[in-house]
N, CA, C and O atoms as a MOPAC input file, in Angstrom:
PM7 MOZYME 1SCF
protein

 N     87.86200 1    86.40700 1    84.13500 1
 C     87.47200 1    87.35900 1    85.18300 1
 C     87.27200 1    86.61800 1    86.49600 1
 O     86.70900 1    85.52400 1    86.51800 1
 N     87.73100 1    87.21200 1    87.58400 1
 C     87.54300 1    86.61900 1    88.89700 1
 C     86.07200 1    86.64700 1    89.26100 1
 O     85.33200 1    87.49900 1    88.76900 1
 N     85.62900 1    85.72000 1    90.12600 1
 C     84.24400 1    85.79800 1    90.59100 1
 C     84.00400 1    87.14800 1    91.25600 1
 O     84.86000 1    87.65400 1    91.98200 1
 N     82.84100 1    87.72200 1    91.00500 1
 C     82.53100 1    89.05700 1    91.51400 1
 C     82.61800 1    89.09800 1    93.03100 1
 O     83.06100 1    90.09600 1    93.59900 1
 N     82.20700 1    88.03700 1    93.68200 1
 C     82.22700 1    88.03200 1    95.15200 1
 C     83.62700 1    88.28900 1    95.69400 1
 O     83.77700 1    88.93200 1    96.73300 1
 N     84.65100 1    87.79700 1    95.00700 1
 C     86.01600 1    87.99900 1    95.49700 1
 C     86.59600 1    89.32800 1    95.03300 1
 O     87.62700 1    89.76800 1    95.54000 1
 N     85.94600 1    89.96100 1    94.08200 1
 C     86.44900 1    91.22600 1    93.54700 1
 C     85.92400 1    92.40500 1    94.35400 1
 O     86.67500 1    93.33400 1    94.65600 1
 N     84.64700 1    92.37600 1    94.70500 1
 C     84.01300 1    93.50200 1    95.40600 1
 C     84.12000 1    93.34400 1    96.91800 1
 O     84.04500 1    92.23900 1    97.45500 1
 N     84.29500 1    94.47100 1    97.58300 1
 C     84.27500 1    94.46200 1    99.04900 1
 C     82.82200 1    94.27300 1    99.50600 1
 O     81.89600 1    94.45400 1    98.71500 1
 N     82.62600 1    93.91400 1   100.76700 1
 C     81.25000 1    93.79100 1   101.26300 1
 C     80.45700 1    95.08700 1   101.10100 1
 O     79.27500 1    95.04100 1   100.76000 1
 N     81.06900 1    96.21400 1   101.33500 1
 C     80.36500 1    97.50400 1   101.20300 1
 C     80.00500 1    97.76100 1    99.74400 1
 O     78.90800 1    98.23400 1    99.44800 1
 N     80.92200 1    97.45200 1    98.83700 1
 C     80.63200 1    97.63000 1    97.41700 1
 C     79.49200 1    96.72500 1    96.97800 1
 O     78.65000 1    97.12200 1    96.17200 1
 N     79.46700 1    95.52000 1    97.50200 1
 C     78.37600 1    94.59300 1    97.18500 1
 C     77.04900 1    95.15100 1    97.67100 1
 O     76.03800 1    95.04600 1    96.97500 1
 N     77.04200 1    95.74400 1    98.85900 1
 C     75.82500 1    96.36000 1    99.39400 1
 C     75.38000 1    97.52000 1    98.52000 1
 O     74.19900 1    97.63900 1    98.19400 1
 N     76.31600 1    98.37300 1    98.14200 1
 C     75.99600 1    99.51600 1    97.27800 1
 C     75.42800 1    99.01200 1    95.95600 1
 O     74.43200 1    99.54700 1    95.46800 1
 N     76.04200 1    97.99900 1    95.37500 1
 C     75.57200 1    97.45700 1    94.10100 1
 C     74.16400 1    96.87500 1    94.23900 1
 O     73.34000 1    97.02400 1    93.33700 1
 N     73.89100 1    96.22500 1    95.34600 1
 C     72.54900 1    95.69200 1    95.59100 1
 C     71.51400 1    96.81400 1    95.68600 1
 O     70.40100 1    96.68300 1    95.17700 1
 N     71.88000 1    97.90000 1    96.33000 1
 C     70.96600 1    99.04300 1    96.43100 1
 C     70.76900 1    99.71200 1    95.07800 1
 O     69.67300 1   100.18900 1    94.78000 1
 N     71.80700 1    99.75500 1    94.26000 1
 C     71.66400 1   100.27800 1    92.90300 1
 C     70.69000 1    99.39700 1    92.12600 1
 O     69.79400 1    99.89700 1    91.44600 1
 N     70.87400 1    98.08200 1    92.23400 1
 C     70.00000 1    97.13900 1    91.52800 1
 C     68.54900 1    97.27800 1    91.96600 1
 O     67.63000 1    97.02300 1    91.18700 1
 N     68.34700 1    97.68600 1    93.22500 1
 C     66.99000 1    97.88000 1    93.74600 1
 C     66.39800 1    99.21800 1    93.30200 1
 O     65.24600 1    99.52400 1    93.60900 1
 N     67.18900 1   100.01100 1    92.58000 1
 C     66.67300 1   101.25300 1    92.01900 1
 C     66.89900 1   102.50100 1    92.84800 1
 O     66.29800 1   103.54000 1    92.57400 1
 N     67.75100 1   102.42000 1    93.85300 1
 C     68.00400 1   103.57100 1    94.71700 1
 C     68.97200 1   104.56300 1    94.07300 1
 O     69.89500 1   104.17300 1    93.35800 1
 N     68.74800 1   105.83200 1    94.33400 1
 C     69.65200 1   106.89200 1    93.87200 1
 C     70.85700 1   106.95700 1    94.81100 1
 O     70.86000 1   106.35200 1    95.88400 1
 N     71.87500 1   107.69900 1    94.38800 1
 C     73.05100 1   107.88200 1    95.24800 1
 C     72.65000 1   108.48600 1    96.59200 1
 O     73.13700 1   108.05900 1    97.63900 1
 N     71.76800 1   109.47600 1    96.56100 1
 C     71.34300 1   110.12900 1    97.79900 1
 C     70.62500 1   109.14200 1    98.71200 1
 O     70.85700 1   109.13400 1    99.92100 1
 N     69.76000 1   108.31600 1    98.14600 1
 C     69.04600 1   107.31300 1    98.94700 1
 C     70.00800 1   106.29300 1    99.53600 1
 O     69.86900 1   105.89900 1   100.69400 1
 N     70.98400 1   105.86500 1    98.74000 1
 C     71.98400 1   104.91300 1    99.23100 1
 C     72.76700 1   105.53000 1   100.38100 1
 O     73.02700 1   104.87000 1   101.38600 1
 N     73.14000 1   106.79300 1   100.23200 1
 C     73.87800 1   107.49200 1   101.29200 1
 C     73.08200 1   107.51500 1   102.58600 1
 O     73.63900 1   107.29900 1   103.66200 1
 N     71.79100 1   107.77400 1   102.49000 1
 C     70.93700 1   107.81800 1   103.69000 1
 C     70.84100 1   106.43500 1   104.32900 1
 O     70.98000 1   106.29500 1   105.54400 1
 N     70.60400 1   105.42000 1   103.51000 1
 C     70.46100 1   104.04900 1   104.03000 1
 C     71.73300 1   103.59700 1   104.73500 1
 O     71.67300 1   102.96600 1   105.79100 1
 N     72.88400 1   103.92000 1   104.14900 1
 C     74.15900 1   103.45000 1   104.70200 1
 C     74.81400 1   104.43300 1   105.66700 1
 O     75.87400 1   104.15200 1   106.22600 1
 N     74.18100 1   105.57800 1   105.85800 1
 C     74.70600 1   106.61200 1   106.75300 1
 C     76.11100 1   107.04800 1   106.34300 1
 O     77.02000 1   107.15100 1   107.16600 1
 N     76.25500 1   107.30000 1   105.04000 1
 C     77.50700 1   107.81500 1   104.49200 1
 C     77.17100 1   109.01400 1   103.60400 1
 O     75.99800 1   109.28300 1   103.34500 1
 N     78.17800 1   109.72400 1   103.14400 1
 C     77.92200 1   110.88900 1   102.29200 1
 C     77.68400 1   110.44400 1   100.84900 1
 O     78.14400 1   109.37800 1   100.44200 1
 N     76.96800 1   111.26000 1   100.08100 1
 C     76.79700 1   110.94700 1    98.65400 1
 C     78.13800 1   110.83900 1    97.91600 1
 O     78.26300 1   110.06800 1    96.96500 1
 N     79.12200 1   111.60000 1    98.34900 1
 C     80.44200 1   111.52700 1    97.73500 1
 C     81.08500 1   110.15900 1    97.96900 1
 O     81.76900 1   109.63100 1    97.09300 1
 N     80.86100 1   109.59400 1    99.14500 1
 C     81.38100 1   108.26000 1    99.43500 1
 C     80.67500 1   107.21700 1    98.57000 1
 O     81.30200 1   106.26700 1    98.10300 1
 N     79.38900 1   107.39400 1    98.36200 1
 C     78.64200 1   106.49400 1    97.46900 1
 C     79.25200 1   106.55800 1    96.06600 1
 O     79.46900 1   105.52500 1    95.43300 1
 N     79.52700 1   107.76900 1    95.58700 1
 C     80.12400 1   107.93000 1    94.26100 1
 C     81.47200 1   107.22700 1    94.19000 1
 O     81.80600 1   106.61600 1    93.17500 1
 N     82.23500 1   107.31000 1    95.25200 1
 C     83.53500 1   106.64600 1    95.29400 1
 C     83.37100 1   105.13100 1    95.21100 1
 O     84.09900 1   104.46200 1    94.47700 1
 N     82.41800 1   104.59700 1    95.96000 1
 C     82.15500 1   103.14800 1    95.90300 1
 C     81.73700 1   102.74300 1    94.49100 1
 O     82.19300 1   101.72400 1    93.97300 1
 N     80.87300 1   103.53700 1    93.87400 1
 C     80.41300 1   103.21900 1    92.52000 1
 C     81.57500 1   103.25700 1    91.53800 1
 O     81.67700 1   102.40100 1    90.65900 1
 N     82.44000 1   104.23500 1    91.68300 1
 C     83.61500 1   104.32000 1    90.81000 1
 C     84.45600 1   103.05000 1    90.92400 1
 O     84.89000 1   102.49800 1    89.91300 1
 N     84.68500 1   102.58900 1    92.15400 1
 C     85.46500 1   101.37100 1    92.36300 1
 C     84.75500 1   100.15200 1    91.79100 1
 O     85.39700 1    99.27500 1    91.21300 1
 N     83.43600 1   100.09100 1    91.94600 1
 C     82.65100 1    98.97900 1    91.39600 1
 C     82.80100 1    98.93900 1    89.87900 1
 O     83.04700 1    97.87800 1    89.30500 1
 N     82.65400 1   100.09400 1    89.23200 1
 C     82.75400 1   100.15300 1    87.77100 1
 C     84.13600 1    99.71200 1    87.29800 1
 O     84.25600 1    98.97800 1    86.31700 1
 N     85.16600 1   100.15800 1    87.99000 1
 C     86.53400 1    99.77400 1    87.62700 1
 C     86.72400 1    98.26800 1    87.80300 1
 O     87.23000 1    97.59400 1    86.90500 1
 N     86.32300 1    97.74700 1    88.94900 1
 C     86.54100 1    96.32900 1    89.24800 1
 C     85.75800 1    95.41500 1    88.31300 1
 O     86.23200 1    94.33400 1    87.96600 1
 N     84.57300 1    95.83500 1    87.90700 1
 C     83.74900 1    95.00500 1    87.02200 1
 C     83.96700 1    95.34600 1    85.54700 1
 O     83.35800 1    94.73500 1    84.66800 1
 N     84.82400 1    96.31000 1    85.28300 1
 C     85.04700 1    96.84300 1    83.93100 1
 C     83.72000 1    97.16900 1    83.24700 1
 O     83.47000 1    96.78700 1    82.10400 1
 N     82.89200 1    97.88200 1    83.98400 1
 C     81.58300 1    98.30500 1    83.48500 1
 C     81.63900 1    99.78400 1    83.13200 1
 O     82.41100 1   100.54700 1    83.71200 1
 N     80.81300 1   100.17300 1    82.17500 1
 C     80.78400 1   101.57000 1    81.74000 1
 C     79.80700 1   102.40900 1    82.55000 1
 O     79.95400 1   103.62700 1    82.64100 1
 N     78.80000 1   101.75200 1    83.14400 1
 C     77.79200 1   102.50300 1    83.88200 1
 C     77.13400 1   101.60000 1    84.92100 1
 O     77.41900 1   100.40500 1    85.00200 1
 N     76.24500 1   102.20100 1    85.71500 1
 C     75.57900 1   101.47400 1    86.79900 1
 C     74.78700 1   100.28100 1    86.27600 1
 O     74.84600 1    99.19200 1    86.84600 1
 N     74.05100 1   100.48800 1    85.19600 1
 C     73.20900 1    99.41800 1    84.65200 1
 C     74.05700 1    98.23200 1    84.19500 1
 O     73.69600 1    97.07900 1    84.43300 1
 N     75.17000 1    98.51300 1    83.54600 1
 C     76.03500 1    97.43300 1    83.09700 1
 C     76.66000 1    96.70400 1    84.28400 1
 O     76.81900 1    95.48400 1    84.24200 1
 N     77.01100 1    97.42700 1    85.32800 1
 C     77.57100 1    96.79400 1    86.53100 1
 C     76.55400 1    95.85000 1    87.15600 1
 O     76.90200 1    94.74000 1    87.55900 1
 N     75.30800 1    96.28100 1    87.23700 1
 C     74.25200 1    95.43300 1    87.79900 1
 C     74.07200 1    94.18900 1    86.92700 1
 O     73.97200 1    93.07400 1    87.43900 1
 N     74.03200 1    94.38500 1    85.62200 1
 C     73.86400 1    93.26100 1    84.69800 1
 C     74.99400 1    92.24600 1    84.84400 1
 O     74.74400 1    91.04300 1    84.91500 1
 N     76.23000 1    92.72300 1    84.88900 1
 C     77.37500 1    91.82800 1    85.05400 1
 C     77.29400 1    91.06800 1    86.37700 1
 O     77.57600 1    89.87100 1    86.43100 1
 N     76.91200 1    91.75900 1    87.42300 1
 C     76.81500 1    91.11700 1    88.73700 1
 C     75.68800 1    90.08800 1    88.76200 1
 O     75.83200 1    89.02800 1    89.37000 1
 N     74.57400 1    90.39000 1    88.10900 1
 C     73.46500 1    89.43200 1    88.05100 1
 C     73.88500 1    88.18500 1    87.27500 1
 O     73.59100 1    87.06500 1    87.69300 1
 N     74.56800 1    88.37400 1    86.14800 1
 C     75.02000 1    87.23200 1    85.35000 1
 C     76.04000 1    86.38400 1    86.09700 1
 O     76.12700 1    85.17700 1    85.87300 1
 N     76.80800 1    87.00500 1    86.98000 1
 C     77.82200 1    86.27800 1    87.73400 1
 C     77.22200 1    85.53000 1    88.92400 1
 O     77.88100 1    84.69400 1    89.54300 1
 N     75.95000 1    85.84600 1    89.23700 1
 C     75.29500 1    85.18500 1    90.35900 1
 C     75.31100 1    85.98400 1    91.64200 1
 O     74.69500 1    85.57800 1    92.62800 1
 N     76.00000 1    87.10900 1    91.65300 1
 C     76.08000 1    87.91900 1    92.86500 1
 C     74.71900 1    88.48600 1    93.23700 1
 O     74.35300 1    88.51100 1    94.41200 1
 N     73.97700 1    88.93500 1    92.25300 1
 C     72.67400 1    89.54800 1    92.49800 1
 C     71.55600 1    88.67900 1    91.92400 1
 O     70.54000 1    89.19900 1    91.46300 1
 N     71.73600 1    87.38000 1    91.94800 1
 C     70.77100 1    86.47200 1    91.33200 1
 C     69.38400 1    86.58400 1    91.93400 1
 O     68.39200 1    86.29500 1    91.26500 1
 N     69.30200 1    87.00400 1    93.19900 1
 C     67.99500 1    87.08000 1    93.84300 1
 C     67.29600 1    88.41200 1    93.56900 1
 O     66.18100 1    88.64000 1    94.03800 1
 N     67.96000 1    89.29900 1    92.79900 1
 C     67.35800 1    90.58100 1    92.45500 1
 C     66.56800 1    90.42800 1    91.16600 1
 O     66.91000 1    89.59100 1    90.33000 1
 N     65.51200 1    91.22500 1    90.99000 1
 C     64.72900 1    91.13800 1    89.75500 1
 C     65.48900 1    91.63500 1    88.54200 1
 O     64.95700 1    91.62200 1    87.43200 1

């Protein structure tokens, strides 16, 4: 698997960090000034790129890869 940093776009990395911090799609949309539908699209791309089944697994994979190492 490629390093996560090279797989995810900067925006996807931001969305994943906000997911790891426990934010809902609606909260992420507000923080990033985008629509909830756009958040869902980013999450879909994140799941595909990381071959994850859900948000929690995507966060776990990213933490293990070192992308979100500073997150709890």
